[in-house]
C-alpha positions as semicolon CSV with decimal commas, in nm:
position;residue;x (nm);y (nm);z (nm)
1;M;3,814;1,692;-0,765
2;N;4,174;1,748;-0,753
3;T;4,365;1,443;-0,864
4;K;4,274;1,359;-1,191
5;R;4,088;1,035;-1,204
6;N;4,131;0,799;-1,448
7;I;3,795;0,652;-1,631
8;L;3,786;0,320;-1,860
9;I;3,493;0,256;-2,095
10;I;3,436;-0,096;-2,294
11;G;3,215;-0,038;-2,641
12;A;3,255;0,226;-2,862
13;G;2,904;0,210;-2,994
14;P;2,647;0,487;-2,961
15;A;2,605;0,446;-2,581
16;G;2,968;0,417;-2,479
17;L;3,052;0,713;-2,734
18;C;2,811;0,921;-2,555
19;A;2,936;0,802;-2,198
20;A;3,294;0,922;-2,299
21;E;3,172;1,271;-2,417
22;T;3,003;1,332;-2,092
23;L;3,261;1,224;-1,873
24;A;3,537;1,434;-2,119
25;Q;3,403;1,760;-2,014
26;E;3,500;1,660;-1,668
27;N;3,872;1,681;-1,476
28;V;3,927;1,295;-1,580
29;T;4,083;1,104;-1,845
30;V;3,888;0,889;-2,054
31;T;3,998;0,528;-2,230
32;L;3,807;0,385;-2,459
33;Y;3,843;-0,029;-2,570
34;D;3,640;-0,151;-2,833
35;R;3,708;-0,526;-3,018
36;M;3,626;-0,407;-3,395
37;P;3,919;-0,202;-3,573
38;T;3,683;0,149;-3,586
39;P;3,407;0,300;-3,348
40;G;3,053;0,277;-3,414
41;R;3,052;-0,034;-3,630
42;K;2,662;-0,113;-3,595
43;F;2,582;0,259;-3,596
44;L;2,717;0,311;-3,926
45;M;2,526;-0,032;-4,024
46;A;2,223;0,168;-3,911
47;G;2,305;0,469;-4,098
48;H;2,286;0,298;-4,433
49;G;1,933;0,364;-4,448
50;G;1,947;0,713;-4,344
51;L;2,029;0,710;-3,952
52;N;1,704;0,724;-3,781
53;L;1,866;0,925;-3,467
54;T;1,535;1,001;-3,227
55;N;1,150;1,047;-3,278
56;A;1,030;1,416;-3,224
57;E;0,674;1,265;-3,115
58;P;0,565;1,433;-2,772
59;L;0,799;1,260;-2,446
60;E;0,499;1,099;-2,284
61;K;0,412;0,919;-2,587
62;L;0,756;0,819;-2,676
63;L;0,818;0,701;-2,310
64;T;0,508;0,426;-2,396
65;R;0,713;0,285;-2,702
66;Y;0,947;0,109;-2,494
67;Q;0,783;-0,238;-2,388
68;A;0,819;-0,282;-2,038
69;P;0,930;0,082;-1,947
70;N;1,087;0,110;-1,594
71;A;1,163;0,397;-1,333
72;A;1,553;0,384;-1,440
73;L;1,523;0,397;-1,845
74;S;1,261;0,624;-1,846
75;A;1,438;0,898;-1,628
76;A;1,733;0,847;-1,797
77;I;1,514;0,933;-2,140
78;Q;1,384;1,235;-1,966
79;A;1,765;1,366;-1,856
80;F;1,840;1,314;-2,228
81;P;1,552;1,356;-2,429
82;P;1,521;1,349;-2,810
83;E;1,564;1,773;-2,850
84;K;1,912;1,707;-2,622
85;L;2,035;1,471;-2,876
86;R;1,903;1,675;-3,187
87;A;2,117;1,987;-3,021
88;W;2,410;1,750;-2,995
89;A;2,392;1,666;-3,374
90;D;2,377;2,027;-3,476
91;G;2,688;2,057;-3,259
92;L;2,885;1,841;-3,452
93;G;2,771;2,041;-3,784
94;Q;2,489;1,732;-3,834
95;E;2,165;1,945;-3,843
96;T;1,891;1,748;-3,845
97;F;1,506;1,750;-3,964
98;V;1,171;1,535;-3,927
99;G;1,076;1,315;-4,109
100;T;0,741;1,095;-4,157
101;S;0,595;0,929;-3,864
102;G;0,829;1,187;-3,618
103;R;1,155;1,035;-3,739
104;V;1,458;1,232;-3,681
105;F;1,764;1,234;-3,940
106;P;2,068;1,441;-4,025
107;K;2,002;1,617;-4,310
108;T;2,281;1,454;-4,480
109;M;2,143;1,135;-4,429
110;K;2,480;1,007;-4,367
111;A;2,614;0,816;-4,103
112;A;2,947;0,829;-4,194
113;S;3,029;1,214;-4,150
114;L;2,801;1,217;-3,842
115;M;3,075;0,958;-3,685
116;K;3,361;1,114;-3,827
117;A;3,296;1,445;-3,678
118;W;3,214;1,272;-3,350
119;R;3,557;1,078;-3,327
120;E;3,743;1,392;-3,381
121;R;3,562;1,577;-3,176
122;L;3,603;1,318;-2,900
123;E;3,987;1,324;-2,967
124;K;4,009;1,655;-2,898
125;Q;3,859;1,649;-2,582
126;G;4,130;1,413;-2,463
127;V;3,957;1,068;-2,520
128;S;4,238;0,803;-2,618
129;F;4,065;0,493;-2,834
130;V;4,249;0,151;-2,797
131;L;4,104;-0,063;-3,081
132;N;4,092;-0,429;-3,185
133;T;4,078;-0,505;-2,817
134;R;3,837;-0,784;-2,656
135;W;3,763;-0,711;-2,278
136;L;3,816;-1,081;-2,134
137;G;3,656;-0,972;-1,754
138;W;3,813;-0,797;-1,465
139;N;4,079;-1,004;-1,200
140;E;3,976;-1,030;-0,827
141;D;4,188;-0,698;-0,761
142;G;4,004;-0,477;-0,968
143;S;4,242;-0,511;-1,271
144;L;4,088;-0,596;-1,617
145;Q;4,200;-0,834;-1,906
146;F;4,201;-0,754;-2,275
147;E;4,347;-0,955;-2,547
148;N;4,453;-0,793;-2,898
149;E;4,654;-0,949;-3,119
150;S;5,010;-0,940;-2,930
151;G;4,808;-1,147;-2,711
152;I;4,671;-1,084;-2,360
153;F;4,741;-0,819;-2,113
154;T;4,625;-0,674;-1,815
155;A;4,554;-0,311;-1,750
156;P;4,558;-0,154;-1,373
157;R;4,248;-0,101;-1,179
158;P;4,067;0,252;-1,318
159;D;3,910;0,475;-1,092
160;A;3,557;0,368;-1,219
161;L;3,465;0,119;-1,531
162;L;3,161;0,187;-1,764
163;I;3,078;-0,125;-2,021
164;A;2,827;-0,042;-2,302
165;L;2,886;-0,384;-2,510
166;G;2,578;-0,421;-2,665
167;G;2,305;-0,731;-2,741
168;V;2,377;-1,053;-3,000
169;S;2,255;-0,905;-3,305
170;W;2,455;-0,854;-3,577
171;P;2,767;-1,000;-3,386
172;E;3,018;-0,903;-3,666
173;L;2,968;-0,552;-3,613
174;G;3,091;-0,640;-3,274
175;S;2,806;-0,717;-3,050
176;D;2,880;-1,070;-3,016
177;G;2,753;-1,116;-2,649
178;A;3,094;-1,267;-2,558
179;W;3,043;-1,098;-2,199
180;I;2,737;-1,290;-2,097
181;D;2,928;-1,592;-1,938
182;F;3,143;-1,379;-1,763
183;F;2,824;-1,215;-1,615
184;Q;2,653;-1,468;-1,547
185;K;2,938;-1,615;-1,334
186;Q;2,930;-1,342;-1,121
187;K;2,558;-1,393;-1,069
188;I;2,444;-1,071;-1,239
189;P;2,069;-1,078;-1,264
190;F;2,018;-1,160;-1,657
191;A;1,709;-1,194;-1,882
192;P;1,806;-1,410;-2,188
193;F;1,846;-1,253;-2,496
194;E;1,554;-1,265;-2,751
195;P;1,519;-1,095;-3,111
196;A;1,361;-0,763;-3,112
197;N;1,309;-0,592;-3,455
198;C;1,303;-0,887;-3,639
199;G;1,193;-1,140;-3,911
200;F;0,960;-1,392;-3,883
201;I;0,958;-1,808;-4,010
202;A;0,638;-1,896;-4,225
203;P;0,613;-2,244;-4,313
204;W;0,644;-2,161;-4,741
205;S;0,641;-2,428;-5,009
206;A;0,974;-2,490;-5,189
207;P;0,772;-2,349;-5,538
208;F;0,673;-1,981;-5,352
209;A;0,978;-1,956;-5,132
210;E;1,208;-1,996;-5,491
211;K;0,949;-1,796;-5,673
212;F;0,903;-1,485;-5,417
213;A;1,210;-1,436;-5,196
214;G;1,369;-1,080;-5,206
215;H;0,999;-0,968;-5,357
216;P;0,841;-0,653;-5,136
217;L;0,501;-0,674;-5,090
218;K;0,331;-0,361;-5,072
219;P;0,131;-0,174;-4,972
220;V;0,016;-0,393;-4,709
221;T;-0,167;-0,366;-4,352
222;L;-0,078;-0,593;-4,082
223;S;-0,289;-0,645;-3,812
224;F;-0,223;-0,897;-3,466
225;A;-0,407;-0,854;-3,130
226;D;-0,545;-0,493;-3,101
227;R;-0,282;-0,342;-3,335
228;T;-0,275;-0,229;-3,715
229;I;0,058;-0,116;-3,903
230;Q;0,102;-0,066;-4,269
231;G;0,394;-0,047;-4,446
232;E;0,574;-0,252;-4,686
233;L;0,722;-0,635;-4,591
234;T;0,997;-0,807;-4,795
235;I;0,898;-1,170;-4,880
236;T;1,158;-1,395;-4,754
237;S;1,291;-1,765;-4,817
238;Q;1,139;-1,818;-4,443
239;G;0,906;-1,584;-4,407
240;F;0,905;-1,229;-4,343
241;E;1,111;-0,917;-4,270
242;G;1,013;-0,532;-4,288
243;G;0,899;-0,245;-4,054
244;P;0,553;-0,344;-3,990
245;I;0,637;-0,683;-3,892
246;Y;0,977;-0,527;-3,683
247;A;0,686;-0,310;-3,476
248;L;0,466;-0,638;-3,422
249;S;0,764;-0,838;-3,298
250;G;0,718;-0,824;-2,945
251;L;0,362;-0,921;-2,963
252;L;0,428;-1,179;-3,241
253;R;0,723;-1,359;-3,014
254;Q;0,543;-1,355;-2,725
255;A;0,263;-1,542;-2,861
256;I;0,510;-1,797;-3,057
257;Q;0,605;-1,884;-2,692
258;E;0,275;-1,930;-2,522
259;K;0,122;-2,117;-2,828
260;G;0,387;-2,237;-3,049
261;E;0,259;-2,017;-3,356
262;A;0,109;-1,674;-3,422
263;F;-0,153;-1,621;-3,717
264;L;-0,110;-1,224;-3,819
265;H;-0,360;-1,078;-4,058
266;L;-0,271;-0,914;-4,383
267;D;-0,484;-0,677;-4,580
268;L;-0,380;-0,700;-4,933
269;R;-0,554;-0,396;-5,047
270;P;-0,563;-0,170;-4,787
271;S;-0,693;0,142;-4,993
272;F;-0,999;-0,037;-5,087
273;S;-1,309;-0,100;-4,850
274;Q;-1,441;-0,493;-4,835
275;D;-1,773;-0,372;-5,023
276;A;-1,526;-0,182;-5,273
277;L;-1,315;-0,468;-5,344
278;A;-1,596;-0,715;-5,367
279;K;-1,785;-0,475;-5,620
280;R;-1,455;-0,531;-5,859
281;L;-1,420;-0,882;-5,812
282;S;-1,780;-0,917;-5,878
283;V;-1,694;-0,867;-6,283
284;A;-1,747;-1,158;-6,536
285;R;-1,388;-1,352;-6,512
286;G;-1,483;-1,464;-6,867
287;S;-1,173;-1,701;-7,015
288;Q;-0,886;-1,529;-6,785
289;S;-0,703;-1,697;-6,561
290;F;-0,739;-1,656;-6,179
291;A;-0,437;-1,498;-6,139
292;T;-0,528;-1,240;-6,443
293;F;-0,857;-1,179;-6,260
294;L;-0,736;-1,101;-5,944
295;R;-0,458;-0,890;-6,101
296;K;-0,693;-0,677;-6,326
297;A;-0,992;-0,710;-6,136
298;G;-0,864;-0,682;-5,776
299;G;-0,527;-0,509;-5,828
300;L;-0,315;-0,755;-5,697
301;S;0,019;-0,775;-5,724
302;P;0,184;-1,099;-5,840
303;E;0,373;-1,135;-5,473
304;A;0,006;-1,041;-5,334
305;I;-0,127;-1,323;-5,541
306;G;0,113;-1,596;-5,451
307;L;0,049;-1,510;-5,107
308;L;-0,290;-1,543;-5,144
309;R;-0,253;-1,885;-5,274
310;E;0,012;-1,976;-5,019
311;S;-0,181;-1,929;-4,727
312;A;-0,559;-1,977;-4,824
313;G;-0,486;-2,251;-5,074
314;P;-0,495;-2,240;-5,501
315;H;-0,781;-2,107;-5,692
316;E;-0,984;-2,383;-5,644
317;K;-1,056;-2,398;-5,299
318;L;-1,062;-1,981;-5,276
319;P;-1,407;-1,868;-5,208
320;G;-1,625;-1,822;-5,531
321;N;-1,829;-1,530;-5,377
322;P;-1,710;-1,194;-5,441
323;Q;-1,773;-1,075;-5,092
324;K;-1,603;-1,338;-4,938
325;L;-1,276;-1,348;-5,167
326;A;-1,296;-0,926;-5,097
327;A;-1,304;-1,062;-4,723
328;L;-0,998;-1,310;-4,734
329;I;-0,768;-1,024;-4,934
330;K;-0,854;-0,802;-4,637
331;A;-0,802;-0,977;-4,364
332;L;-0,587;-1,293;-4,490
333;P;-0,425;-1,492;-4,209
334;V;-0,067;-1,635;-4,214
335;R;0,081;-1,840;-4,015
336;L;0,422;-1,796;-3,810
337;T;0,586;-2,047;-3,632
338;A;0,903;-1,843;-3,510
339;T;1,135;-1,571;-3,524
340;A;1,429;-1,542;-3,769
341;D;1,784;-1,580;-3,635
342;I;1,885;-1,321;-3,348
343;E;2,227;-1,263;-3,544
344;R;1,951;-1,076;-3,827
345;A;1,730;-0,927;-3,614
346;I;1,789;-0,553;-3,559
347;S;1,816;-0,546;-3,210
348;C;1,764;-0,761;-2,900
349;A;1,540;-0,766;-2,576
350;G;1,655;-0,911;-2,261
351;G;1,981;-0,835;-2,067
352;V;2,117;-0,721;-1,772
353;K;1,817;-0,647;-1,522
354;F;1,774;-0,328;-1,410
355;E;1,721;-0,459;-1,073
356;A;2,126;-0,526;-1,060
357;L;2,181;-0,133;-1,115
358;D;2,134;0,130;-0,865
359;E;1,984;0,455;-0,962
360;H;2,314;0,565;-1,100
361;F;2,380;0,280;-1,333
362;M;2,619;0,101;-1,142
363;L;2,588;-0,254;-1,065
364;R;2,501;-0,314;-0,694
365;A;2,718;-0,624;-0,672
366;H;3,029;-0,430;-0,806
367;P;3,091;-0,108;-0,690
368;G;3,237;0,168;-0,921
369;V;3,130;-0,027;-1,268
370;F;2,842;0,100;-1,466
371;L;2,656;-0,035;-1,756
372;A;2,476;0,125;-2,054
373;G;2,316;0,076;-2,397
374;E;2,175;-0,228;-2,544
375;M;2,316;-0,472;-2,326
376;L;2,049;-0,391;-2,046
377;D;1,739;-0,539;-2,040
378;W;1,489;-0,330;-2,247
379;D;1,321;-0,315;-2,573
380;A;1,158;-0,080;-2,836
381;P;1,072;-0,059;-3,219
382;T;1,277;0,096;-3,488
383;G;1,193;0,482;-3,533
384;G;1,440;0,658;-3,356
385;Y;1,360;0,479;-3,022
386;L;1,678;0,260;-2,999
387;L;1,913;0,491;-3,076
388;Q;1,751;0,699;-2,834
389;A;1,776;0,515;-2,536
390;C;2,187;0,443;-2,658
391;F;2,245;0,770;-2,632
392;S;2,031;0,808;-2,289
393;T;2,159;0,537;-2,104
394;G;2,522;0,600;-2,220
395;F;2,450;0,981;-2,050
396;A;2,273;0,840;-1,713
397;A;2,584;0,599;-1,670
398;A;2,830;0,863;-1,742
399;S;2,656;1,098;-1,491
400;G;2,625;0,829;-1,244
401;L;2,942;0,741;-1,240
402;W;3,077;1,115;-1,186
403;T;2,815;1,148;-0,909
404;W;2,952;0,847;-0,754
405;L;3,355;0,966;-0,842
406;S;3,245;1,284;-0,677
407;G;3,112;1,112;-0,375
408;M;3,400;0,938;-0,319
409;A;3,635;1,222;-0,361
410;T;3,413;1,412;-0,067
411;K;3,472;1,113;0,148
412;A;3,862;1,080;0,096
């Protein structure tokens, strides 16, 4: 292409940044807009736990982690798989390692150093950042409206536009979903956003919530439908949060939508079989309080004892038979009635449907406009899958944009 093309990207999260880097390697001018004062705000927040970039499990298995997978998303991940993401991080001087369960982290365990190196490289590649600037939509002539502290202004129509504005979780970090109404007015197929990798509401009594909110419940095994996951939960004033329940969030959310509630079963002593636990509970209680008995004989934490009483009733109503009591401890039913607020969810399900895009991630109704990242309708658990899909769709949309531009140049 003999003429240098002008590319505009809206959204400086991992999808938009990856797209910018992909396009900066071509003979184009890339300008990246974001409403926040610095790029990658949610990316940096995710890094507080060590920045789980991707997962090293076999690609075939990794692709099954995405709920309701589709050909476009699978193709994007195959084109930019975990190996390429790790190589990209290595190229920034951020060598990675594989942790437990195949999770991949930078050895520094710091998102800030990776983001700093990334932005410096992008600027050296010629990417321009326009920050503290909100996109308001595009006009009929293809020009774009923006707003900053100086007011509303119009940017000329670019040769191509790539939008990566995220979902609606953690809106204070930039993904506030302000673009949704505009897209719906354009009649672009859209699935309503729902919380994913989120906490759940349980109808706690006031005394239980006051005493145990913020306390960990560990180790514990969660079972729902045909899934069983072990880990650590956090009791909140309204219910639960934590990795194991995040992993079950899609199934739990669907069950609550269909039935109005879902019963999660918790194994409060996963290291013991039911028979072994029953044997421990067969010893004489003597003058001990029931709580002391459960703590000493059953090995239950105060949080587990409190949850046992909260979900199954006071000790006068608990089974006196050791085998039945052990069975209850090993499969305690907890009633969940709703998801926690979507604003506090780690990620979202829903977004622009893939049917609205062609194979190059271009909007069918708007030639030259490409989409990437969490604003698209896909869902994945934590464990590296979220960032992997953001990077992969950013790469796919940028590659599609370049293919489209090259075709336009050929036609011209």
